[in-house]
Wavefront OBJ file of the C-alpha trace (Angstrom):
o trace
v 142.526 92.225 82.043
v 140.081 90.272 79.902
v 139.541 87.739 82.662
v 138.782 90.468 85.193
v 136.224 92.064 82.880
v 134.574 88.687 82.241
v 134.291 88.052 85.976
v 132.803 91.496 86.629
v 130.320 91.068 83.785
v 129.226 87.636 84.989
v 128.748 88.935 88.539
v 126.647 91.822 87.255
v 124.444 89.500 85.208
v 124.042 87.132 88.161
v 123.022 89.990 90.449
v 120.356 91.113 87.991
v 119.055 87.599 87.488
v 118.523 86.857 91.167
v 116.053 89.727 91.650
v 113.720 89.153 94.581
v 113.492 91.079 97.787
v 116.105 93.721 98.410
v 115.491 94.744 102.008
v 115.944 91.419 103.725
v 114.019 89.693 106.478
v 111.709 91.719 108.722
v 113.179 90.973 112.136
v 111.683 92.288 115.353
v 114.604 94.689 115.845
v 114.425 96.011 112.271
v 110.680 96.611 112.545
v 111.143 98.324 115.902
v 113.764 100.689 114.417
v 111.562 101.428 111.411
v 108.567 102.131 113.661
v 110.662 104.551 115.741
v 111.839 106.335 112.563
v 108.268 106.597 111.311
v 107.027 107.882 114.680
v 109.718 110.575 114.632
v 108.217 111.797 111.357
v 104.674 111.717 112.792
v 103.798 108.611 110.800
v 103.146 104.948 111.533
v 104.641 101.773 110.104
v 102.195 99.626 108.145
v 102.389 96.533 105.988
v 101.607 97.407 102.387
v 98.436 96.060 100.820
v 98.990 92.406 99.922
v 102.547 92.704 101.242
v 104.517 89.760 102.575
v 105.135 90.396 106.295
v 108.336 88.376 106.097
v 110.260 91.052 104.153
v 111.270 94.482 105.440
v 110.690 96.256 102.126
v 106.988 95.340 102.262
v 106.487 97.885 105.077
v 106.053 101.627 104.623
v 105.561 104.728 106.734
v 102.058 106.120 106.327
v 100.279 109.132 107.727
v 98.196 108.432 110.791
l 1 2 3 4 5 6 7 8 9 10 11 12 13 14 15 16 17 18 19 20 21 22 23 24 25 26 27 28 29 30 31 32 33 34 35 36 37 38 39 40 41 42 43 44 45 46 47 48 49 50 51 52 53 54 55 56 57 58 59 60 61 62 63 64
């Protein structure tokens, strides 16, 4: 039981330490799906100010 708790704790600490981007890489297909979702809401997909176009979480739906 102690070993299991130590493993879980170390995994949790490692996950917090890595940080970084959560959403992953902005592939063509992912951007296309996000744009369609935004369009359905009457919005458009835009890269955030000073955002890194390589990561999907740097994009947001904005009003037209």
